[in-house]
BALOBA-1460 file (C-alpha; in Angstrom, 3 decimals):
// residues 340
<rec num="1" residu="m" x="-6.364" y="-2.367" z="-27.717"/>
<rec num="2" residu="a" x="-3.767" y="-3.471" z="-30.237"/>
<rec num="3" residu="a" x="-2.959" y="-7.158" z="-30.392"/>
<rec num="4" residu="d" x="0.691" y="-6.517" z="-31.213"/>
<rec num="5" residu="p" x="3.212" y="-7.882" z="-28.719"/>
<rec num="6" residu="v" x="3.973" y="-5.485" z="-25.866"/>
<rec num="7" residu="l" x="7.415" y="-5.185" z="-24.339"/>
<rec num="8" residu="a" x="7.443" y="-4.279" z="-20.658"/>
<rec num="9" residu="e" x="9.261" y="-0.990" z="-20.928"/>
<rec num="10" residu="s" x="9.990" y="1.927" z="-18.617"/>
<rec num="11" residu="a" x="11.196" y="5.418" z="-19.420"/>
<rec num="12" residu="s" x="14.765" y="4.212" z="-19.025"/>
<rec num="13" residu="g" x="14.383" y="1.281" z="-21.433"/>
<rec num="14" residu="p" x="13.179" y="-2.342" z="-21.506"/>
<rec num="15" residu="r" x="12.077" y="-3.685" z="-18.137"/>
<rec num="16" residu="p" x="13.146" y="-7.243" z="-17.282"/>
<rec num="17" residu="f" x="10.653" y="-9.695" z="-15.828"/>
<rec num="18" residu="s" x="10.200" y="-9.454" z="-12.057"/>
<rec num="19" residu="w" x="7.979" y="-11.026" z="-9.388"/>
<rec num="20" residu="s" x="5.956" y="-9.808" z="-6.408"/>
<rec num="21" residu="a" x="3.159" y="-11.267" z="-4.280"/>
<rec num="22" residu="s" x="0.675" y="-8.752" z="-5.695"/>
<rec num="23" residu="r" x="1.746" y="-9.677" z="-9.222"/>
<rec num="24" residu="h" x="1.130" y="-13.346" z="-8.448"/>
<rec num="25" residu="d" x="-2.266" y="-12.526" z="-6.957"/>
<rec num="26" residu="t" x="-3.277" y="-10.625" z="-10.098"/>
<rec num="27" residu="f" x="-2.081" y="-13.462" z="-12.331"/>
<rec num="28" residu="a" x="-4.026" y="-16.018" z="-10.276"/>
<rec num="29" residu="s" x="-7.242" y="-13.974" z="-10.344"/>
<rec num="30" residu="c" x="-7.335" y="-13.202" z="-14.095"/>
<rec num="31" residu="r" x="-4.753" y="-13.536" z="-16.842"/>
<rec num="32" residu="r" x="-6.243" y="-10.641" z="-18.858"/>
<rec num="33" residu="r" x="-6.127" y="-8.341" z="-15.834"/>
<rec num="34" residu="y" x="-2.495" y="-9.336" z="-15.376"/>
<rec num="35" residu="y" x="-1.690" y="-8.373" z="-18.972"/>
<rec num="36" residu="y" x="-3.377" y="-4.995" z="-18.620"/>
<rec num="37" residu="s" x="-1.647" y="-4.285" z="-15.281"/>
<rec num="38" residu="y" x="1.921" y="-5.257" z="-16.127"/>
<rec num="39" residu="y" x="2.203" y="-4.815" z="-19.883"/>
<rec num="40" residu="a" x="-0.514" y="-2.695" z="-21.519"/>
<rec num="41" residu="a" x="-0.411" y="-0.112" z="-18.700"/>
<rec num="42" residu="l" x="3.176" y="0.676" z="-19.596"/>
<rec num="43" residu="e" x="2.302" y="1.945" z="-23.057"/>
<rec num="44" residu="d" x="-1.364" y="3.012" z="-22.919"/>
<rec num="45" residu="d" x="-2.405" y="6.082" z="-20.877"/>
<rec num="46" residu="e" x="-6.016" y="4.951" z="-20.444"/>
<rec num="47" residu="v" x="-5.036" y="1.489" z="-19.220"/>
<rec num="48" residu="r" x="-2.567" y="3.099" z="-16.849"/>
<rec num="49" residu="r" x="-5.308" y="5.411" z="-15.521"/>
<rec num="50" residu="l" x="-7.661" y="2.488" z="-14.935"/>
<rec num="51" residu="k" x="-4.940" y="0.541" z="-13.146"/>
<rec num="52" residu="k" x="-4.624" y="3.366" z="-10.610"/>
<rec num="53" residu="l" x="-8.307" y="3.260" z="-9.605"/>
<rec num="54" residu="s" x="-8.747" y="2.540" z="-5.907"/>
<rec num="55" residu="a" x="-11.808" y="0.837" z="-4.418"/>
<rec num="56" residu="l" x="-13.011" y="1.965" z="-0.980"/>
<rec num="57" residu="p" x="-11.281" y="-0.750" z="1.126"/>
<rec num="58" residu="l" x="-7.977" y="-0.304" z="-0.731"/>
<rec num="59" residu="w" x="-8.242" y="3.456" z="-0.342"/>
<rec num="60" residu="a" x="-8.716" y="3.112" z="3.419"/>
<rec num="61" residu="g" x="-5.626" y="0.885" z="3.640"/>
<rec num="62" residu="s" x="-3.559" y="3.333" z="1.584"/>
<rec num="63" residu="v" x="-4.601" y="6.256" z="3.786"/>
<rec num="64" residu="v" x="-3.513" y="4.340" z="6.887"/>
<rec num="65" residu="h" x="-0.132" y="3.345" z="5.434"/>
<rec num="66" residu="d" x="0.568" y="6.824" z="4.070"/>
<rec num="67" residu="t" x="-0.296" y="8.421" z="7.417"/>
<rec num="68" residu="i" x="1.880" y="6.014" z="9.378"/>
<rec num="69" residu="e" x="4.789" y="6.557" z="7.000"/>
<rec num="70" residu="s" x="4.434" y="10.332" z="7.240"/>
<rec num="71" residu="f" x="4.294" y="10.180" z="11.032"/>
<rec num="72" residu="l" x="7.368" y="7.952" z="11.347"/>
<rec num="73" residu="r" x="9.379" y="10.125" z="8.965"/>
<rec num="74" residu="t" x="8.713" y="13.269" z="10.984"/>
<rec num="75" residu="n" x="8.392" y="12.175" z="14.629"/>
<rec num="76" residu="d" x="10.819" y="10.669" z="17.111"/>
<rec num="77" residu="t" x="8.508" y="10.607" z="20.136"/>
<rec num="78" residu="l" x="4.953" y="9.506" z="20.840"/>
<rec num="79" residu="p" x="2.574" y="12.490" z="20.612"/>
<rec num="80" residu="s" x="0.105" y="13.337" z="23.354"/>
<rec num="81" residu="a" x="-3.427" y="11.946" z="23.271"/>
<rec num="82" residu="e" x="-4.694" y="15.349" z="22.126"/>
<rec num="83" residu="e" x="-2.163" y="15.476" z="19.282"/>
<rec num="84" residu="q" x="-3.079" y="11.951" z="18.211"/>
<rec num="85" residu="e" x="-6.767" y="12.876" z="18.104"/>
<rec num="86" residu="a" x="-6.018" y="15.998" z="16.076"/>
<rec num="87" residu="l" x="-3.986" y="13.994" z="13.573"/>
<rec num="88" residu="v" x="-6.745" y="11.410" z="13.105"/>
<rec num="89" residu="r" x="-9.351" y="14.141" z="12.634"/>
<rec num="90" residu="s" x="-7.177" y="15.901" z="10.088"/>
<rec num="91" residu="v" x="-6.637" y="12.717" z="8.083"/>
<rec num="92" residu="v" x="-10.395" y="12.129" z="7.817"/>
<rec num="93" residu="h" x="-11.815" y="15.644" z="7.594"/>
<rec num="94" residu="s" x="-9.074" y="17.129" z="5.421"/>
<rec num="95" residu="g" x="-7.220" y="14.350" z="3.619"/>
<rec num="96" residu="m" x="-9.973" y="11.819" z="2.932"/>
<rec num="97" residu="l" x="-12.597" y="14.452" z="2.182"/>
<rec num="98" residu="a" x="-10.260" y="16.169" z="-0.289"/>
<rec num="99" residu="d" x="-9.557" y="12.836" z="-2.003"/>
<rec num="100" residu="w" x="-13.272" y="12.066" z="-2.202"/>
<rec num="101" residu="r" x="-14.065" y="15.414" z="-3.788"/>
<rec num="102" residu="e" x="-11.232" y="15.003" z="-6.289"/>
<rec num="103" residu="s" x="-12.550" y="11.583" z="-7.226"/>
<rec num="104" residu="e" x="-16.095" y="12.895" z="-7.646"/>
<rec num="105" residu="a" x="-14.761" y="15.598" z="-9.952"/>
<rec num="106" residu="g" x="-12.979" y="13.054" z="-12.160"/>
<rec num="107" residu="s" x="-9.435" y="13.890" z="-11.045"/>
<rec num="108" residu="l" x="-6.524" y="12.252" z="-12.810"/>
<rec num="109" residu="r" x="-4.530" y="12.222" z="-9.545"/>
<rec num="110" residu="f" x="-7.006" y="10.162" z="-7.530"/>
<rec num="111" residu="r" x="-10.099" y="8.300" z="-8.657"/>
<rec num="112" residu="l" x="-12.246" y="5.765" z="-6.832"/>
<rec num="113" residu="f" x="-13.463" y="2.661" z="-8.633"/>
<rec num="114" residu="e" x="-16.972" y="3.406" z="-7.370"/>
<rec num="115" residu="h" x="-17.011" y="6.832" z="-9.029"/>
<rec num="116" residu="e" x="-15.449" y="5.615" z="-12.269"/>
<rec num="117" residu="y" x="-18.079" y="2.911" z="-12.734"/>
<rec num="118" residu="d" x="-21.048" y="4.708" z="-11.175"/>
<rec num="119" residu="v" x="-21.350" y="2.200" z="-8.341"/>
<rec num="120" residu="p" x="-23.786" y="3.528" z="-5.697"/>
<rec num="121" residu="v" x="-22.000" y="4.204" z="-2.412"/>
<rec num="122" residu="e" x="-24.188" y="3.787" z="0.656"/>
<rec num="123" residu="q" x="-23.578" y="5.784" z="3.814"/>
<rec num="124" residu="e" x="-22.648" y="2.536" z="5.561"/>
<rec num="125" residu="d" x="-19.888" y="1.944" z="2.971"/>
<rec num="126" residu="k" x="-18.428" y="5.368" z="3.739"/>
<rec num="127" residu="r" x="-18.734" y="4.817" z="7.465"/>
<rec num="128" residu="l" x="-16.866" y="1.521" z="7.190"/>
<rec num="129" residu="a" x="-13.986" y="3.098" z="5.238"/>
<rec num="130" residu="v" x="-13.699" y="5.991" z="7.677"/>
<rec num="131" residu="t" x="-13.953" y="3.688" z="10.697"/>
<rec num="132" residu="t" x="-11.195" y="1.467" z="9.305"/>
<rec num="133" residu="v" x="-8.886" y="4.470" z="9.008"/>
<rec num="134" residu="m" x="-9.702" y="5.942" z="12.404"/>
<rec num="135" residu="r" x="-9.571" y="2.663" z="14.310"/>
<rec num="136" residu="s" x="-6.333" y="1.636" z="12.596"/>
<rec num="137" residu="l" x="-4.561" y="4.911" z="13.375"/>
<rec num="138" residu="k" x="-5.729" y="4.961" z="16.982"/>
<rec num="139" residu="s" x="-4.533" y="1.370" z="17.403"/>
<rec num="140" residu="f" x="-1.210" y="2.240" z="15.773"/>
<rec num="141" residu="f" x="-0.456" y="4.819" z="18.457"/>
<rec num="142" residu="r" x="-1.194" y="2.200" z="21.159"/>
<rec num="143" residu="t" x="1.015" y="-0.567" z="19.753"/>
<rec num="144" residu="e" x="4.036" y="-1.805" z="21.643"/>
<rec num="145" residu="t" x="5.731" y="-2.028" z="18.249"/>
<rec num="146" residu="l" x="5.642" y="1.739" z="17.849"/>
<rec num="147" residu="r" x="6.939" y="2.288" z="21.380"/>
<rec num="148" residu="r" x="9.831" y="-0.127" z="20.870"/>
<rec num="149" residu="a" x="10.784" y="1.417" z="17.532"/>
<rec num="150" residu="l" x="10.780" y="4.928" z="18.995"/>
<rec num="151" residu="a" x="12.714" y="3.712" z="22.054"/>
<rec num="152" residu="v" x="15.670" y="2.310" z="20.073"/>
<rec num="153" residu="g" x="15.848" y="5.472" z="17.994"/>
<rec num="154" residu="r" x="15.898" y="6.289" z="14.324"/>
<rec num="155" residu="s" x="19.575" y="5.309" z="14.021"/>
<rec num="156" residu="q" x="18.521" y="1.668" z="14.455"/>
<rec num="157" residu="w" x="15.842" y="1.752" z="11.747"/>
<rec num="158" residu="l" x="16.774" y="-0.249" z="8.671"/>
<rec num="159" residu="a" x="13.802" y="0.396" z="6.356"/>
<rec num="160" residu="l" x="10.662" y="2.537" z="6.308"/>
<rec num="161" residu="e" x="8.097" y="1.913" z="3.543"/>
<rec num="162" residu="d" x="10.955" y="0.957" z="1.235"/>
<rec num="163" residu="l" x="10.455" y="-1.010" z="-1.960"/>
<rec num="164" residu="v" x="13.272" y="-3.550" z="-1.835"/>
<rec num="165" residu="s" x="14.287" y="-6.565" z="-3.880"/>
<rec num="166" residu="f" x="16.257" y="-9.804" z="-3.805"/>
<rec num="167" residu="h" x="16.771" y="-12.606" z="-6.320"/>
<rec num="168" residu="v" x="15.434" y="-16.134" z="-6.629"/>
<rec num="169" residu="g" x="17.570" y="-17.562" z="-9.395"/>
<rec num="170" residu="d" x="17.540" y="-15.008" z="-12.207"/>
<rec num="171" residu="v" x="14.201" y="-13.486" z="-11.141"/>
<rec num="172" residu="e" x="14.191" y="-10.213" z="-9.224"/>
<rec num="173" residu="v" x="11.620" y="-10.299" z="-6.428"/>
<rec num="174" residu="f" x="10.123" y="-7.075" z="-5.084"/>
<rec num="175" residu="l" x="8.515" y="-6.495" z="-1.718"/>
<rec num="176" residu="r" x="7.728" y="-3.477" z="0.410"/>
<rec num="177" residu="m" x="8.949" y="-3.203" z="3.987"/>
<rec num="178" residu="d" x="6.679" y="-1.099" z="6.178"/>
<rec num="179" residu="l" x="9.246" y="-0.892" z="8.973"/>
<rec num="180" residu="a" x="12.426" y="-2.742" z="9.917"/>
<rec num="181" residu="y" x="14.621" y="-1.939" z="12.918"/>
<rec num="182" residu="r" x="17.249" y="-3.515" z="15.163"/>
<rec num="183" residu="d" x="16.012" y="-4.029" z="18.721"/>
<rec num="184" residu="r" x="17.978" y="-3.679" z="21.936"/>
<rec num="185" residu="d" x="19.022" y="-7.353" z="21.755"/>
<rec num="186" residu="g" x="20.422" y="-6.936" z="18.260"/>
<rec num="187" residu="r" x="17.646" y="-8.864" z="16.510"/>
<rec num="188" residu="v" x="16.096" y="-7.469" z="13.343"/>
<rec num="189" residu="v" x="12.374" y="-6.799" z="13.715"/>
<rec num="190" residu="i" x="10.362" y="-6.469" z="10.490"/>
<rec num="191" residu="v" x="6.857" y="-5.042" z="10.818"/>
<rec num="192" residu="d" x="3.950" y="-5.156" z="8.381"/>
<rec num="193" residu="w" x="0.927" y="-2.982" z="9.185"/>
<rec num="194" residu="k" x="-2.393" y="-4.610" z="8.225"/>
<rec num="195" residu="t" x="-5.817" y="-2.952" z="7.905"/>
<rec num="196" residu="g" x="-7.632" y="-6.178" z="6.976"/>
<rec num="197" residu="r" x="-8.773" y="-8.893" z="9.360"/>
<rec num="198" residu="g" x="-7.418" y="-12.015" z="7.675"/>
<rec num="199" residu="e" x="-3.801" y="-13.080" z="7.445"/>
<rec num="200" residu="g" x="-3.965" y="-13.902" z="3.749"/>
<rec num="201" residu="r" x="-2.334" y="-16.707" z="1.823"/>
<rec num="202" residu="f" x="0.891" y="-14.888" z="0.958"/>
<rec num="203" residu="n" x="2.042" y="-13.987" z="4.433"/>
<rec num="204" residu="e" x="4.360" y="-16.960" z="4.866"/>
<rec num="205" residu="v" x="6.016" y="-16.173" z="1.533"/>
<rec num="206" residu="q" x="6.091" y="-12.497" z="2.498"/>
<rec num="207" residu="v" x="7.757" y="-13.238" z="5.839"/>
<rec num="208" residu="a" x="10.304" y="-15.545" z="4.223"/>
<rec num="209" residu="g" x="10.964" y="-12.883" z="1.591"/>
<rec num="210" residu="y" x="11.834" y="-10.430" z="4.338"/>
<rec num="211" residu="a" x="14.310" y="-12.960" z="5.704"/>
<rec num="212" residu="l" x="15.886" y="-13.537" z="2.295"/>
<rec num="213" residu="y" x="16.320" y="-9.799" z="1.759"/>
<rec num="214" residu="a" x="17.694" y="-9.148" z="5.258"/>
<rec num="215" residu="t" x="20.225" y="-11.936" z="4.849"/>
<rec num="216" residu="e" x="21.247" y="-10.702" z="1.395"/>
<rec num="217" residu="r" x="21.786" y="-7.193" z="2.774"/>
<rec num="218" residu="g" x="23.926" y="-8.509" z="5.627"/>
<rec num="219" residu="w" x="21.535" y="-7.363" z="8.353"/>
<rec num="220" residu="v" x="21.731" y="-10.854" z="9.869"/>
<rec num="221" residu="g" x="23.916" y="-13.896" z="9.412"/>
<rec num="222" residu="d" x="20.991" y="-16.301" z="9.588"/>
<rec num="223" residu="a" x="17.286" y="-15.955" z="8.825"/>
<rec num="224" residu="e" x="16.401" y="-17.161" z="12.328"/>
<rec num="225" residu="e" x="17.870" y="-13.942" z="13.759"/>
<rec num="226" residu="i" x="14.810" y="-12.103" z="12.425"/>
<rec num="227" residu="s" x="11.519" y="-11.452" z="14.184"/>
<rec num="228" residu="t" x="8.543" y="-10.582" z="12.023"/>
<rec num="229" residu="e" x="5.323" y="-8.971" z="13.161"/>
<rec num="230" residu="l" x="2.048" y="-8.687" z="11.275"/>
<rec num="231" residu="s" x="0.265" y="-5.890" z="13.117"/>
<rec num="232" residu="y" x="-3.500" y="-6.027" z="12.520"/>
<rec num="233" residu="l" x="-4.612" y="-2.547" z="13.473"/>
<rec num="234" residu="v" x="-8.388" y="-2.820" z="13.110"/>
<rec num="235" residu="i" x="-8.807" y="-5.847" z="15.386"/>
<rec num="236" residu="p" x="-6.216" y="-5.076" z="16.957"/>
<rec num="237" residu="k" x="-3.687" y="-7.871" z="17.407"/>
<rec num="238" residu="a" x="-0.087" y="-8.660" z="16.564"/>
<rec num="239" residu="v" x="0.971" y="-11.970" z="14.984"/>
<rec num="240" residu="r" x="4.634" y="-12.711" z="15.464"/>
<rec num="241" residu="r" x="6.376" y="-15.251" z="13.280"/>
<rec num="242" residu="v" x="9.610" y="-17.164" z="13.673"/>
<rec num="243" residu="v" x="11.410" y="-17.623" z="10.366"/>
<rec num="244" residu="t" x="12.677" y="-21.148" z="9.668"/>
<rec num="245" residu="g" x="14.880" y="-22.632" z="6.988"/>
<rec num="246" residu="k" x="11.948" y="-24.733" z="5.789"/>
<rec num="247" residu="m" x="9.810" y="-21.604" z="5.364"/>
<rec num="248" residu="v" x="12.541" y="-19.883" z="3.351"/>
<rec num="249" residu="q" x="12.954" y="-22.868" z="1.037"/>
<rec num="250" residu="h" x="9.191" y="-23.109" z="0.541"/>
<rec num="251" residu="a" x="9.117" y="-19.438" z="-0.405"/>
<rec num="252" residu="r" x="11.912" y="-19.898" z="-2.947"/>
<rec num="253" residu="n" x="10.084" y="-22.839" z="-4.542"/>
<rec num="254" residu="f" x="6.753" y="-20.985" z="-4.554"/>
<rec num="255" residu="i" x="8.239" y="-17.919" z="-6.235"/>
<rec num="256" residu="a" x="10.131" y="-20.008" z="-8.805"/>
<rec num="257" residu="r" x="6.956" y="-21.925" z="-9.775"/>
<rec num="258" residu="s" x="4.861" y="-18.775" z="-9.951"/>
<rec num="259" residu="a" x="7.435" y="-16.964" z="-12.100"/>
<rec num="260" residu="r" x="7.676" y="-19.965" z="-14.405"/>
<rec num="261" residu="d" x="3.885" y="-19.985" z="-14.902"/>
<rec num="262" residu="m" x="3.890" y="-16.261" z="-15.721"/>
<rec num="263" residu="k" x="6.754" y="-16.557" z="-18.208"/>
<rec num="264" residu="a" x="5.053" y="-19.502" z="-19.937"/>
<rec num="265" residu="l" x="2.451" y="-17.113" z="-21.386"/>
<rec num="266" residu="l" x="4.990" y="-14.679" z="-22.820"/>
<rec num="267" residu="v" x="5.616" y="-14.704" z="-26.551"/>
<rec num="268" residu="d" x="9.278" y="-13.974" z="-25.767"/>
<rec num="269" residu="p" x="10.211" y="-14.834" z="-22.139"/>
<rec num="270" residu="a" x="13.793" y="-13.612" z="-22.505"/>
<rec num="271" residu="g" x="12.598" y="-10.225" z="-23.781"/>
<rec num="272" residu="n" x="9.596" y="-10.055" z="-21.414"/>
<rec num="273" residu="l" x="7.351" y="-9.650" z="-24.462"/>
<rec num="274" residu="a" x="3.595" y="-10.236" z="-24.068"/>
<rec num="275" residu="r" x="0.604" y="-10.439" z="-26.411"/>
<rec num="276" residu="l" x="-3.027" y="-9.718" z="-25.462"/>
<rec num="277" residu="e" x="-4.530" y="-12.861" z="-26.992"/>
<rec num="278" residu="d" x="-2.239" y="-15.090" z="-24.914"/>
<rec num="279" residu="f" x="-3.876" y="-13.851" z="-21.685"/>
<rec num="280" residu="p" x="-7.502" y="-15.050" z="-21.609"/>
<rec num="281" residu="m" x="-10.315" y="-13.404" z="-19.685"/>
<rec num="282" residu="c" x="-11.570" y="-15.218" z="-16.596"/>
<rec num="283" residu="d" x="-15.135" y="-16.532" z="-16.385"/>
<rec num="284" residu="r" x="-16.088" y="-15.212" z="-12.956"/>
<rec num="285" residu="p" x="-18.628" y="-12.365" z="-13.174"/>
<rec num="286" residu="q" x="-18.207" y="-11.383" z="-9.539"/>
<rec num="287" residu="v" x="-14.480" y="-10.854" z="-10.088"/>
<rec num="288" residu="c" x="-15.056" y="-8.964" z="-13.333"/>
<rec num="289" residu="r" x="-17.579" y="-6.567" z="-11.804"/>
<rec num="290" residu="r" x="-14.972" y="-5.375" z="-9.297"/>
<rec num="291" residu="c" x="-12.107" y="-5.206" z="-11.802"/>
<rec num="292" residu="n" x="-10.583" y="-1.858" z="-12.755"/>
<rec num="293" residu="f" x="-10.388" y="-2.972" z="-16.387"/>
<rec num="294" residu="r" x="-13.952" y="-4.198" z="-16.846"/>
<rec num="295" residu="r" x="-14.650" y="-1.400" z="-19.365"/>
<rec num="296" residu="l" x="-11.940" y="-2.814" z="-21.622"/>
<rec num="297" residu="c" x="-13.347" y="-6.335" z="-21.518"/>
<rec num="298" residu="f" x="-17.031" y="-5.350" z="-21.628"/>
<rec num="299" residu="p" x="-17.116" y="-1.951" z="-23.350"/>
<rec num="300" residu="r" x="-20.898" y="-1.991" z="-23.862"/>
<rec num="301" residu="a" x="-21.906" y="-3.318" z="-20.438"/>
<rec num="302" residu="v" x="-23.473" y="-0.932" z="-17.908"/>
<rec num="303" residu="d" x="-23.199" y="-2.916" z="-14.676"/>
<rec num="304" residu="g" x="-20.315" y="-5.219" z="-15.437"/>
<rec num="305" residu="p" x="-19.982" y="-8.445" z="-17.401"/>
<rec num="306" residu="p" x="-23.232" y="-10.022" z="-18.582"/>
<rec num="307" residu="r" x="-23.730" y="-13.772" z="-18.734"/>
<rec num="308" residu="s" x="-22.167" y="-13.733" z="-22.160"/>
<rec num="309" residu="a" x="-20.456" y="-11.015" z="-24.143"/>
<rec num="310" residu="a" x="-23.151" y="-11.242" z="-26.809"/>
<rec num="311" residu="d" x="-25.830" y="-10.336" z="-24.237"/>
<rec num="312" residu="a" x="-24.111" y="-7.100" z="-23.216"/>
<rec num="313" residu="p" x="-26.641" y="-4.235" z="-23.142"/>
<rec num="314" residu="p" x="-25.713" y="-0.885" z="-24.713"/>
<rec num="315" residu="r" x="-24.045" y="1.602" z="-22.380"/>
<rec num="316" residu="t" x="-26.454" y="4.423" z="-21.507"/>
<rec num="317" residu="a" x="-25.540" y="8.083" z="-21.284"/>
<rec num="318" residu="e" x="-27.106" y="8.431" z="-17.851"/>
<rec num="319" residu="a" x="-24.904" y="7.876" z="-14.815"/>
<rec num="320" residu="t" x="-25.983" y="6.853" z="-11.355"/>
<rec num="321" residu="p" x="-25.725" y="9.992" z="-9.211"/>
<rec num="322" residu="h" x="-22.978" y="9.901" z="-6.576"/>
<rec num="323" residu="t" x="-23.752" y="10.420" z="-2.933"/>
<rec num="324" residu="p" x="-22.665" y="13.989" z="-2.063"/>
<rec num="325" residu="s" x="-19.207" y="14.342" z="-0.562"/>
<rec num="326" residu="a" x="-20.744" y="15.832" z="2.574"/>
<rec num="327" residu="g" x="-21.788" y="12.283" z="3.429"/>
<rec num="328" residu="l" x="-18.156" y="11.350" z="4.006"/>
<rec num="329" residu="a" x="-17.814" y="14.102" z="6.604"/>
<rec num="330" residu="s" x="-20.982" y="12.802" z="8.301"/>
<rec num="331" residu="a" x="-19.495" y="9.312" z="8.331"/>
<rec num="332" residu="g" x="-16.375" y="10.764" z="9.935"/>
<rec num="333" residu="e" x="-18.340" y="12.482" z="12.675"/>
<rec num="334" residu="e" x="-20.242" y="9.264" z="13.390"/>
<rec num="335" residu="s" x="-17.027" y="7.255" z="13.507"/>
<rec num="336" residu="l" x="-15.442" y="9.755" z="15.879"/>
<rec num="337" residu="r" x="-18.253" y="9.069" z="18.322"/>
<rec num="338" residu="t" x="-18.023" y="5.286" z="18.015"/>
<rec num="339" residu="t" x="-14.240" y="4.739" z="17.941"/>
<rec num="340" residu="g" x="-13.128" y="7.052" z="20.652"/>
């Protein structure tokens, strides 16, 4: 990897600095990973390919979100129980199995972290991923949120899996809205579908960000006219939040501080110009072993970062054999019996 400064650049020209919760999370976990993700990936095909790797839990979450988005874009009524079951089966036995086989074959379209780095995948790991998808989708069809959104009609929907932005000072802030609609009382309801079990540290900032965007777009006159819902599909439960002025101000301050910390490492903040050596590697082996870019940091290591770079063993030509893709179908059948 060249040590020359890298300008964040898209096909249409230089890309100005921007902020998102995921960007902050990457920066907080490892500065080097942040550089690879938001600068090197823009100019290097291999770095970009590694960035797109998806570990099993992230894959399960993506499948759920993609399925929900597809359903909401094409349906205005709640399907029958039989149709719901058929959809869930199709997602697992057609969609997920096809993805798995592509990943095993080394596809450029979709590749699992576990296949890329020869991480053994136990049957229980597959079962957990499949169960997360099936349980989440079945819970989705039972949510009051879905019923309310369908009841008010598509004409009252304001956003559906849209990447939107607003500004904090001169920094553009990006966030993704899973679903936003205006309810029968005229309030704006913003929904975020969750496939994990914990609320996470960014949710307050995320919720306040929704309020800032909705106000900027003129959806509401005041942030307190918004209802937010974090819908945890696996558990299942819904956490509703009331947006306050204090929460919004905290979010603005948090984003401004985070953006300032990120810009402090740039060789040219105004030009969004970064240099590899200004973004040090972290010293947390457990984090490194699960990082998409570990091959770049430890090119000779077989199982991830050693205790020191000098102790890295040579990479062998033999790869750990992957569990056959048929095992994913077996996991699906087992999950069908246990999540019905």
